[in-house]
N, C-alpha and C positions, 0 to 999 in steps of 0.2 A: 849294877850292870846286869843286862839280860842277853844270855846266850841261848841260841836255838841249835839243837842236834837235829838235822834233818836227813831222812831216808824215804824211799818210795812209799811205804806204807805206814811208817811211823810207830812200828812195833818191834822191830828187829834191830838193825844196825843203828838207828837213832837212839835206842834205849842203851845199847852197849857204849855207844860214844858218849851219851849223857853221863853214865856211871863214870867213865874214865876221865872225862873232863872234870867232873867233880872232885875225883881223887887228886888230879893234877893242880887244880885250883887251890884245893886245901893245903897241899904240900907248898904252894907258892905264897900262901897267905892271902889269897884274893878272894873276895866275898863276891858271889855272882849267883843268879838264879839261872839254872840250866834246865831248859825245857825241851823234851823230845816231842818232834812233830813229823807228819808227813808233808809232802809238798804243797797239798792244798791248804792244809792248817798253817803252814808257814807263809804262804802268800796271803792269807786271808788275816792272821793274828800277829804276823812277824814284824810290823812296822815299827815297834819299840825296840827291837833286837839291835844290840851293839856289834855282835859277832854271831856269824851263822857257820856252824860246822856241819860239813857234809862229805860225801864222797865225791871223788873228781868227776864221775860221769853225771852228777846232777848239778854241778855248777852252772851250766848253761841255763837250765830251768829256773834257776834262782836269779839270775842276773837281773839288775834293776831294783832289787829289794835294798832298802837302807841297811846299814851295817856291813860289815867287812866279811866276805864270804871267804872261808878258809877250807880248802879241801884237805881231807886227811886220807892217805893212802890205806894205812893200817890202823883200824880202830882199836887193836890191842896194844898198840905200840905207845906207851906213855911218853917216851922220849920224844917222838915225834909230835904227839899232841902238846907237850910242854913246849917244845921249840916253836911250834906254829902259834900257840896261843900267846906266848912271850912276844913274838914278832907282831902279832895283831893287836896286842895292848900298847905298844909304842906308838 
């Protein structure tokens, strides 16, 4: 499984979201490749992504991409990330 974590520049929020998603996935026993990316890279290289994690304001810019787009309100909230990843995996 491939998961993209996306933010505007690909170096801040997406990296934090990537690290926290990896923690959650490990605790869940789910193996996945999590890649941090900016919007441009996500659109260019993201066709193989199963799930796209991003902030709510960027969802509209990612619409039409394959994979489930999952908006995360609070990138440090492991409970929110777990709940939304669990729902996306169903």
